TORVOBA-563798 format. One record per residue: residue number from 0; residue in one letter; x, z, y of N, C-alpha, C in turn. Coordinates in Angstrom, 3 decimals, decimal comma. Example, Ala and Ser with C-alpha at 12.3 -4.5 7.8 and 13.67 -1.06 7.14 Angstrom:
2
vomar seq: 0; type: A; n.x: 13,190; n.z: 7,800; n.y: -5,690; ca.x: 12,300; ca.z: 7,800; ca.y: -4,500; c.x: 13,200; c.z: 7,800; c.y: -3,300
vomar seq: 1; type: S; n.x: 12,850; n.z: 7,080; n.y: -2,250; ca.x: 13,670; ca.z: 7,140; ca.y: -1,060; c.x: 12,900; c.z: 7,870; c.y: 0,030
# end
This chain:
104
vomar seq: 0; type: M; n.x: 13,155; n.z: -35,913; n.y: -42,146; ca.x: 12,397; ca.z: -35,319; ca.y: -41,201; c.x: 11,574; c.z: -34,183; c.y: -41,826
vomar seq: 1; type: A; n.x: 11,093; n.z: -34,498; n.y: -42,793; ca.x: 10,269; ca.z: -33,263; ca.y: -43,476; c.x: 11,043; c.z: -31,915; c.y: -43,583
vomar seq: 2; type: Q; n.x: 12,162; n.z: -32,073; n.y: -43,952; ca.x: 12,866; ca.z: -30,869; ca.y: -43,934; c.x: 13,000; c.z: -30,164; c.y: -42,969
vomar seq: 3; type: N; n.x: 13,289; n.z: -30,835; n.y: -41,668; ca.x: 13,296; ca.z: -30,273; ca.y: -40,377; c.x: 11,975; c.z: -29,632; c.y: -40,002
vomar seq: 4; type: V; n.x: 11,033; n.z: -30,260; n.y: -39,862; ca.x: 9,490; ca.z: -29,690; ca.y: -39,735; c.x: 9,463; c.z: -28,429; c.y: -40,654
vomar seq: 5; type: N; n.x: 9,744; n.z: -28,286; n.y: -41,753; ca.x: 9,530; ca.z: -27,054; ca.y: -42,437; c.x: 10,533; c.z: -25,990; c.y: -41,727
vomar seq: 6; type: K; n.x: 11,742; n.z: -26,466; n.y: -41,661; ca.x: 12,753; ca.z: -25,576; ca.y: -41,222; c.x: 12,141; c.z: -24,876; c.y: -39,693
vomar seq: 7; type: L; n.x: 11,658; n.z: -25,588; n.y: -39,071; ca.x: 10,793; ca.z: -25,312; ca.y: -37,546; c.x: 9,614; c.z: -24,407; c.y: -38,013
vomar seq: 8; type: L; n.x: 8,906; n.z: -24,939; n.y: -38,777; ca.x: 7,580; ca.z: -23,876; ca.y: -39,022; c.x: 8,080; c.z: -22,750; c.y: -39,843
vomar seq: 9; type: K; n.x: 9,150; n.z: -22,480; n.y: -40,453; ca.x: 9,822; ca.z: -21,196; ca.y: -41,022; c.x: 10,040; c.z: -20,337; c.y: -39,987
vomar seq: 10; type: Q; n.x: 10,699; n.z: -21,049; n.y: -38,874; ca.x: 11,175; ca.z: -20,476; ca.y: -37,721; c.x: 9,961; c.z: -19,909; c.y: -36,941
vomar seq: 11; type: A; n.x: 8,958; n.z: -20,734; n.y: -36,805; ca.x: 7,828; ca.z: -20,299; ca.y: -35,879; c.x: 7,271; c.z: -19,217; c.y: -36,517
vomar seq: 12; type: Q; n.x: 7,110; n.z: -19,154; n.y: -38,021; ca.x: 6,702; ca.z: -18,216; ca.y: -38,575; c.x: 6,989; c.z: -16,787; c.y: -38,547
vomar seq: 13; type: K; n.x: 8,420; n.z: -16,682; n.y: -38,497; ca.x: 9,443; ca.z: -15,583; ca.y: -38,631; c.x: 9,164; c.z: -14,998; c.y: -36,971
vomar seq: 14; type: M; n.x: 9,123; n.z: -16,060; n.y: -36,058; ca.x: 8,877; ca.z: -15,386; ca.y: -34,414; c.x: 7,467; c.z: -14,660; c.y: -34,499
vomar seq: 15; type: Q; n.x: 6,627; n.z: -15,489; n.y: -35,214; ca.x: 4,933; ca.z: -14,856; ca.y: -35,107; c.x: 5,176; c.z: -13,426; c.y: -35,670
vomar seq: 16; type: A; n.x: 5,727; n.z: -13,490; n.y: -36,771; ca.x: 5,776; ca.z: -12,041; ca.y: -37,283; c.x: 6,705; c.z: -11,101; c.y: -36,430
vomar seq: 17; type: Q; n.x: 7,522; n.z: -11,457; n.y: -35,560; ca.x: 8,398; ca.z: -10,316; ca.y: -35,003; c.x: 7,598; c.z: -10,312; c.y: -33,555
vomar seq: 18; type: V; n.x: 6,848; n.z: -11,152; n.y: -33,077; ca.x: 5,899; ca.z: -10,961; ca.y: -32,029; c.x: 5,124; c.z: -9,718; c.y: -32,506
vomar seq: 19; type: M; n.x: 4,288; n.z: -10,010; n.y: -33,404; ca.x: 2,947; ca.z: -9,170; ca.y: -33,859; c.x: 3,753; c.z: -7,831; c.y: -34,135
vomar seq: 20; type: R; n.x: 4,980; n.z: -7,680; n.y: -34,640; ca.x: 5,725; ca.z: -6,332; ca.y: -34,786; c.x: 6,139; c.z: -5,855; c.y: -33,484
vomar seq: 21; type: A; n.x: 6,454; n.z: -6,575; n.y: -32,558; ca.x: 6,661; ca.z: -5,866; ca.y: -31,234; c.x: 5,500; c.z: -5,505; c.y: -30,448
vomar seq: 22; type: Q; n.x: 4,407; n.z: -6,077; n.y: -30,795; ca.x: 2,834; ca.z: -6,065; ca.y: -30,104; c.x: 2,682; c.z: -4,481; c.y: -30,244
vomar seq: 23; type: E; n.x: 2,689; n.z: -4,324; n.y: -32,052; ca.x: 2,493; ca.z: -2,975; ca.y: -32,485; c.x: 3,111; c.z: -2,060; c.y: -31,869
vomar seq: 24; type: E; n.x: 4,280; n.z: -2,184; n.y: -32,023; ca.x: 5,320; ca.z: -1,007; ca.y: -31,492; c.x: 5,282; c.z: -0,806; c.y: -29,825
vomar seq: 25; type: L; n.x: 4,801; n.z: -1,997; n.y: -29,161; ca.x: 4,398; ca.z: -1,806; ca.y: -27,793; c.x: 3,369; c.z: -0,918; c.y: -27,642
vomar seq: 26; type: Q; n.x: 2,314; n.z: -1,206; n.y: -28,118; ca.x: 0,891; ca.z: -0,362; ca.y: -28,171; c.x: 1,099; c.z: 1,236; c.y: -28,272
vomar seq: 27; type: K; n.x: 2,263; n.z: 1,551; n.y: -29,147; ca.x: 2,415; ca.z: 2,920; ca.y: -29,411; c.x: 3,083; c.z: 3,691; c.y: -28,667
vomar seq: 28; type: K; n.x: 3,910; n.z: 2,817; n.y: -27,393; ca.x: 4,836; ca.z: 3,493; ca.y: -26,687; c.x: 3,731; c.z: 3,994; c.y: -25,359
vomar seq: 29; type: E; n.x: 4,727; n.z: 4,817; n.y: -24,606; ca.x: 3,446; ca.z: 5,157; ca.y: -23,211; c.x: 4,697; c.z: 5,025; c.y: -22,128
vomar seq: 30; type: V; n.x: 4,170; n.z: 5,061; n.y: -21,016; ca.x: 4,761; ca.z: 5,381; ca.y: -19,754; c.x: 3,969; c.z: 6,062; c.y: -18,838
vomar seq: 31; type: V; n.x: 4,859; n.z: 6,769; n.y: -17,877; ca.x: 4,128; ca.z: 7,485; ca.y: -16,980; c.x: 4,370; c.z: 7,142; c.y: -15,373
vomar seq: 32; type: G; n.x: 3,379; n.z: 6,523; n.y: -14,790; ca.x: 3,495; ca.z: 6,154; ca.y: -13,413; c.x: 3,137; c.z: 7,328; c.y: -12,612
vomar seq: 33; type: D; n.x: 3,779; n.z: 7,467; n.y: -11,437; ca.x: 3,766; ca.z: 8,668; ca.y: -10,643; c.x: 3,251; c.z: 8,001; c.y: -8,889
vomar seq: 34; type: A; n.x: 2,907; n.z: 9,085; n.y: -8,397; ca.x: 2,596; ca.z: 8,496; ca.y: -6,760; c.x: 2,618; c.z: 10,279; c.y: -6,165
vomar seq: 35; type: G; n.x: 2,911; n.z: 9,760; n.y: -4,731; ca.x: 3,025; ca.z: 11,194; ca.y: -4,095; c.x: 4,135; c.z: 12,334; c.y: -4,435
vomar seq: 36; type: G; n.x: 5,221; n.z: 11,725; n.y: -4,914; ca.x: 6,325; ca.z: 12,399; ca.y: -5,223; c.x: 6,199; c.z: 13,242; c.y: -6,420
vomar seq: 37; type: G; n.x: 5,289; n.z: 12,622; n.y: -7,544; ca.x: 4,673; ca.z: 13,249; ca.y: -8,904; c.x: 3,882; c.z: 14,180; c.y: -8,609
vomar seq: 38; type: M; n.x: 2,752; n.z: 14,137; n.y: -7,471; ca.x: 1,674; ca.z: 14,968; ca.y: -7,449; c.x: 0,265; c.z: 14,332; c.y: -8,153
vomar seq: 39; type: V; n.x: 0,612; n.z: 13,069; n.y: -8,231; ca.x: -0,494; ca.z: 12,253; ca.y: -9,452; c.x: 0,362; c.z: 11,418; c.y: -10,231
vomar seq: 40; type: K; n.x: -0,117; n.z: 11,706; n.y: -11,660; ca.x: 0,457; ca.z: 10,945; ca.y: -12,746; c.x: -0,486; c.z: 10,281; c.y: -13,477
vomar seq: 41; type: V; n.x: -0,170; n.z: 9,025; n.y: -13,828; ca.x: -1,140; ca.z: 8,317; ca.y: -15,081; c.x: -0,117; c.z: 8,045; c.y: -15,993
vomar seq: 42; type: T; n.x: -0,675; n.z: 8,429; n.y: -17,267; ca.x: -0,178; ca.z: 7,965; ca.y: -18,266; c.x: -0,926; c.z: 6,867; c.y: -19,163
vomar seq: 43; type: M; n.x: -0,121; n.z: 5,749; n.y: -19,444; ca.x: -0,556; ca.z: 4,535; ca.y: -19,568; c.x: -0,067; c.z: 4,027; c.y: -21,018
vomar seq: 44; type: N; n.x: -0,442; n.z: 3,284; n.y: -22,156; ca.x: 0,142; ca.z: 2,875; ca.y: -23,399; c.x: 0,384; c.z: 1,535; c.y: -23,078
vomar seq: 45; type: G; n.x: 0,948; n.z: 0,836; n.y: -24,168; ca.x: 1,778; ca.z: -0,399; ca.y: -23,890; c.x: 0,181; c.z: -1,267; c.y: -24,219
vomar seq: 46; type: A; n.x: -0,697; n.z: -1,196; n.y: -24,483; ca.x: -1,853; ca.z: -1,959; ca.y: -24,550; c.x: -2,380; c.z: -1,694; c.y: -23,227
vomar seq: 47; type: N; n.x: -2,058; n.z: -1,092; n.y: -22,066; ca.x: -2,587; ca.z: -1,062; ca.y: -20,771; c.x: -3,875; c.z: -0,088; c.y: -20,853
vomar seq: 48; type: E; n.x: -3,771; n.z: 0,839; n.y: -21,781; ca.x: -4,993; ca.z: 1,641; ca.y: -21,924; c.x: -4,618; c.z: 3,084; c.y: -21,122
vomar seq: 49; type: I; n.x: -5,226; n.z: 3,555; n.y: -20,126; ca.x: -4,849; ca.z: 4,999; ca.y: -19,535; c.x: -5,248; c.z: 5,996; c.y: -20,453
vomar seq: 50; type: T; n.x: -4,046; n.z: 6,765; n.y: -20,857; ca.x: -4,151; ca.z: 7,827; ca.y: -21,788; c.x: -4,332; c.z: 9,276; c.y: -21,287
vomar seq: 51; type: G; n.x: -3,889; n.z: 9,212; n.y: -20,067; ca.x: -3,955; ca.z: 10,675; ca.y: -19,310; c.x: -3,981; c.z: 10,509; c.y: -17,874
vomar seq: 52; type: V; n.x: -4,329; n.z: 11,603; n.y: -16,959; ca.x: -4,479; ca.z: 11,527; ca.y: -15,454; c.x: -3,913; c.z: 13,145; c.y: -15,215
vomar seq: 53; type: S; n.x: -2,938; n.z: 13,250; n.y: -14,495; ca.x: -2,590; ca.z: 14,490; ca.y: -13,962; c.x: -2,722; c.z: 14,813; c.y: -12,526
vomar seq: 54; type: I; n.x: -3,520; n.z: 15,539; n.y: -11,814; ca.x: -3,452; ca.z: 15,821; ca.y: -10,754; c.x: -3,230; c.z: 17,177; c.y: -10,185
vomar seq: 55; type: N; n.x: -2,209; n.z: 17,144; n.y: -9,419; ca.x: -1,762; ca.z: 18,567; ca.y: -9,084; c.x: -2,838; c.z: 19,076; c.y: -7,835
vomar seq: 56; type: P; n.x: -3,174; n.z: 20,421; n.y: -8,136; ca.x: -4,401; ca.z: 20,749; ca.y: -7,140; c.x: -3,851; c.z: 20,822; c.y: -5,588
vomar seq: 57; type: Q; n.x: -2,853; n.z: 20,837; n.y: -5,575; ca.x: -2,406; ca.z: 21,013; ca.y: -4,022; c.x: -2,932; c.z: 19,733; c.y: -3,155
vomar seq: 58; type: V; n.x: -2,997; n.z: 18,399; n.y: -3,975; ca.x: -3,319; ca.z: 17,320; ca.y: -3,254; c.x: -4,757; c.z: 16,962; c.y: -3,494
vomar seq: 59; type: V; n.x: -5,549; n.z: 18,198; n.y: -4,011; ca.x: -7,127; ca.z: 17,865; ca.y: -3,987; c.x: -7,693; c.z: 18,479; c.y: -2,596
vomar seq: 60; type: D; n.x: -8,161; n.z: 17,745; n.y: -1,505; ca.x: -8,542; ca.z: 18,232; ca.y: -0,301; c.x: -9,791; c.z: 17,531; c.y: -0,047
vomar seq: 61; type: P; n.x: -11,223; n.z: 18,243; n.y: -0,333; ca.x: -12,278; ca.z: 18,139; ca.y: 0,007; c.x: -12,416; c.z: 17,314; c.y: 1,444
vomar seq: 62; type: Q; n.x: -11,775; n.z: 17,272; n.y: 2,404; ca.x: -11,701; ca.z: 16,645; ca.y: 3,894; c.x: -10,882; c.z: 15,397; c.y: 3,710
vomar seq: 63; type: D; n.x: -10,196; n.z: 15,002; n.y: 2,554; ca.x: -9,289; ca.z: 13,889; ca.y: 2,357; c.x: -9,358; c.z: 13,270; c.y: 1,075
vomar seq: 64; type: V; n.x: -10,673; n.z: 12,872; n.y: 0,581; ca.x: -10,626; ca.z: 12,344; ca.y: -0,727; c.x: -10,000; c.z: 11,011; c.y: -0,802
vomar seq: 65; type: E; n.x: -9,911; n.z: 10,342; n.y: 0,316; ca.x: -9,360; ca.z: 8,986; ca.y: 0,368; c.x: -7,897; c.z: 9,026; c.y: -0,156
vomar seq: 66; type: M; n.x: -7,141; n.z: 9,791; n.y: 0,534; ca.x: -5,772; ca.z: 9,978; ca.y: 0,179; c.x: -5,634; c.z: 10,534; c.y: -1,464
vomar seq: 67; type: L; n.x: -6,356; n.z: 10,936; n.y: -2,029; ca.x: -6,444; ca.z: 11,219; ca.y: -3,403; c.x: -6,541; c.z: 9,930; c.y: -4,262
vomar seq: 68; type: E; n.x: -7,649; n.z: 9,329; n.y: -3,653; ca.x: -8,158; ca.z: 7,926; ca.y: -4,356; c.x: -6,972; c.z: 7,173; c.y: -4,046
vomar seq: 69; type: D; n.x: -6,199; n.z: 6,547; n.y: -2,926; ca.x: -5,031; ca.z: 6,033; ca.y: -2,787; c.x: -3,971; c.z: 6,672; c.y: -3,770
vomar seq: 70; type: L; n.x: -3,912; n.z: 7,717; n.y: -4,174; ca.x: -2,734; ca.z: 8,269; ca.y: -4,939; c.x: -2,747; c.z: 7,734; c.y: -6,230
vomar seq: 71; type: I; n.x: -4,141; n.z: 7,844; n.y: -7,095; ca.x: -4,368; ca.z: 7,576; ca.y: -8,056; c.x: -4,344; c.z: 6,016; c.y: -8,295
vomar seq: 72; type: V; n.x: -4,431; n.z: 5,477; n.y: -7,461; ca.x: -4,505; ca.z: 3,775; ca.y: -7,687; c.x: -2,996; c.z: 3,333; c.y: -7,555
vomar seq: 73; type: A; n.x: -2,313; n.z: 4,182; n.y: -6,895; ca.x: -0,568; ca.z: 3,844; ca.y: -6,393; c.x: -0,084; c.z: 4,357; c.y: -7,972
vomar seq: 74; type: A; n.x: -0,245; n.z: 5,489; n.y: -8,770; ca.x: -0,038; ca.z: 5,871; ca.y: -9,700; c.x: -0,303; c.z: 5,138; c.y: -10,746
vomar seq: 75; type: F; n.x: -1,365; n.z: 4,332; n.y: -11,060; ca.x: -1,745; ca.z: 3,523; ca.y: -12,078; c.x: -1,143; c.z: 1,950; c.y: -11,838
vomar seq: 76; type: N; n.x: -1,032; n.z: 1,783; n.y: -10,434; ca.x: -0,138; ca.z: 0,390; ca.y: -10,453; c.x: 1,291; c.z: 0,581; c.y: -10,694
vomar seq: 77; type: N; n.x: 1,770; n.z: 1,928; n.y: -10,515; ca.x: 2,950; ca.z: 2,040; ca.y: -10,875; c.x: 3,506; c.z: 2,077; c.y: -12,368
vomar seq: 78; type: A; n.x: 2,103; n.z: 2,822; n.y: -13,216; ca.x: 2,118; ca.z: 2,903; ca.y: -14,714; c.x: 2,083; c.z: 1,361; c.y: -15,174
vomar seq: 79; type: N; n.x: 1,320; n.z: 0,684; n.y: -14,682; ca.x: 0,958; ca.z: -0,677; ca.y: -14,925; c.x: 2,325; c.z: -1,614; c.y: -14,940
vomar seq: 80; type: E; n.x: 2,847; n.z: -1,559; n.y: -13,920; ca.x: 4,536; ca.z: -2,057; ca.y: -13,435; c.x: 5,137; c.z: -1,745; c.y: -14,738
vomar seq: 81; type: K; n.x: 5,469; n.z: -0,418; n.y: -15,123; ca.x: 6,286; ca.z: -0,028; ca.y: -15,959; c.x: 6,039; c.z: -0,723; c.y: -17,561
vomar seq: 82; type: V; n.x: 4,529; n.z: -0,752; n.y: -17,692; ca.x: 4,235; ca.z: -1,554; ca.y: -18,844; c.x: 4,797; c.z: -2,860; c.y: -18,905
vomar seq: 83; type: K; n.x: 4,385; n.z: -3,589; n.y: -17,937; ca.x: 4,990; ca.z: -4,912; ca.y: -17,638; c.x: 6,185; c.z: -5,165; c.y: -17,918
vomar seq: 84; type: E; n.x: 7,165; n.z: -4,144; n.y: -17,276; ca.x: 8,476; ca.z: -4,317; ca.y: -17,772; c.x: 8,933; c.z: -4,012; c.y: -19,160
vomar seq: 85; type: M; n.x: 8,373; n.z: -3,039; n.y: -19,536; ca.x: 8,590; ca.z: -2,571; ca.y: -20,954; c.x: 8,100; c.z: -4,015; c.y: -21,965
vomar seq: 86; type: S; n.x: 7,244; n.z: -4,740; n.y: -21,637; ca.x: 6,517; ca.z: -5,803; ca.y: -22,362; c.x: 7,526; c.z: -6,840; c.y: -22,315
vomar seq: 87; type: N; n.x: 8,119; n.z: -7,221; n.y: -21,010; ca.x: 9,016; ca.z: -8,341; ca.y: -21,160; c.x: 10,025; c.z: -8,025; c.y: -21,765
vomar seq: 88; type: S; n.x: 10,570; n.z: -6,904; n.y: -21,642; ca.x: 11,787; ca.z: -6,789; ca.y: -22,358; c.x: 11,610; c.z: -6,656; c.y: -23,527
vomar seq: 89; type: A; n.x: 10,629; n.z: -6,083; n.y: -24,414; ca.x: 10,341; ca.z: -6,269; ca.y: -25,379; c.x: 9,924; c.z: -7,721; c.y: -26,116
vomar seq: 90; type: F; n.x: 9,450; n.z: -8,564; n.y: -25,510; ca.x: 9,165; ca.z: -9,761; ca.y: -25,861; c.x: 10,352; c.z: -10,640; c.y: -25,848
vomar seq: 91; type: G; n.x: 11,145; n.z: -10,447; n.y: -24,843; ca.x: 12,018; ca.z: -11,215; ca.y: -24,276; c.x: 13,192; c.z: -11,215; c.y: -25,589
vomar seq: 92; type: A; n.x: 13,450; n.z: -10,064; n.y: -25,902; ca.x: 14,468; ca.z: -9,848; ca.y: -26,948; c.x: 13,764; c.z: -10,820; c.y: -28,654
vomar seq: 93; type: V; n.x: 12,492; n.z: -10,734; n.y: -28,645; ca.x: 11,995; ca.z: -11,496; ca.y: -29,590; c.x: 12,042; c.z: -13,164; c.y: -29,365
vomar seq: 94; type: T; n.x: 11,534; n.z: -13,404; n.y: -28,160; ca.x: 11,644; ca.z: -14,874; ca.y: -27,861; c.x: 12,840; c.z: -15,556; c.y: -27,469
vomar seq: 95; type: N; n.x: 13,820; n.z: -14,833; n.y: -27,537; ca.x: 15,076; ca.z: -15,117; ca.y: -26,981; c.x: 14,831; c.z: -16,137; c.y: -25,615
vomar seq: 96; type: G; n.x: 14,056; n.z: -15,296; n.y: -24,747; ca.x: 13,704; ca.z: -15,913; ca.y: -23,400; c.x: 12,866; c.z: -16,944; c.y: -23,159
vomar seq: 97; type: I; n.x: 12,361; n.z: -17,514; n.y: -24,293; ca.x: 11,350; ca.z: -18,730; ca.y: -24,213; c.x: 10,048; c.z: -17,971; c.y: -23,719
vomar seq: 98; type: N; n.x: 9,626; n.z: -18,628; n.y: -22,553; ca.x: 7,980; ca.z: -18,391; ca.y: -21,752; c.x: 7,281; c.z: -18,817; c.y: -22,823
vomar seq: 99; type: I; n.x: 6,495; n.z: -17,742; n.y: -23,507; ca.x: 4,939; ca.z: -18,099; ca.y: -24,141; c.x: 4,141; c.z: -17,559; c.y: -23,608
vomar seq: 100; type: P; n.x: 3,211; n.z: -18,624; n.y: -23,003; ca.x: 2,241; ca.z: -17,973; ca.y: -21,989; c.x: 1,185; c.z: -17,051; c.y: -22,872
vomar seq: 101; type: G; n.x: 0,635; n.z: -15,923; n.y: -22,292; ca.x: -0,339; ca.z: -15,064; ca.y: -22,824; c.x: 0,283; c.z: -13,987; c.y: -23,748
vomar seq: 102; type: L; n.x: 1,881; n.z: -13,999; n.y: -23,720; ca.x: 2,528; ca.z: -12,791; ca.y: -24,441; c.x: 2,811; c.z: -11,601; c.y: -23,341
vomar seq: 103; type: T; n.x: 2,992; n.z: -11,679; n.y: -21,910; ca.x: 3,559; ca.z: -10,698; ca.y: -21,299; c.x: 2,436; c.z: -10,887; c.y: -20,235
# end
């Protein structure tokens, strides 16, 4: 019985190290979310931090600021969804499909 527990602990430690590596690698990756046919772009890293915003001057209309605001929100949401997909893919490979709360 003690041998099985030791084996299980070693497997858990190995998985923990793999998860930490995957988290570090994920934080270095970037995705670009866009809206309005690429007129507004939001760049986000794997830690869900916005690292850049690009707005085509053609969508800057002082009479319609609300449209620009909506495009920024849509681009952010698109980038955020891409980060989630990237995270699910990275951690799914490490955990072999086991759902571990708080990882994704």
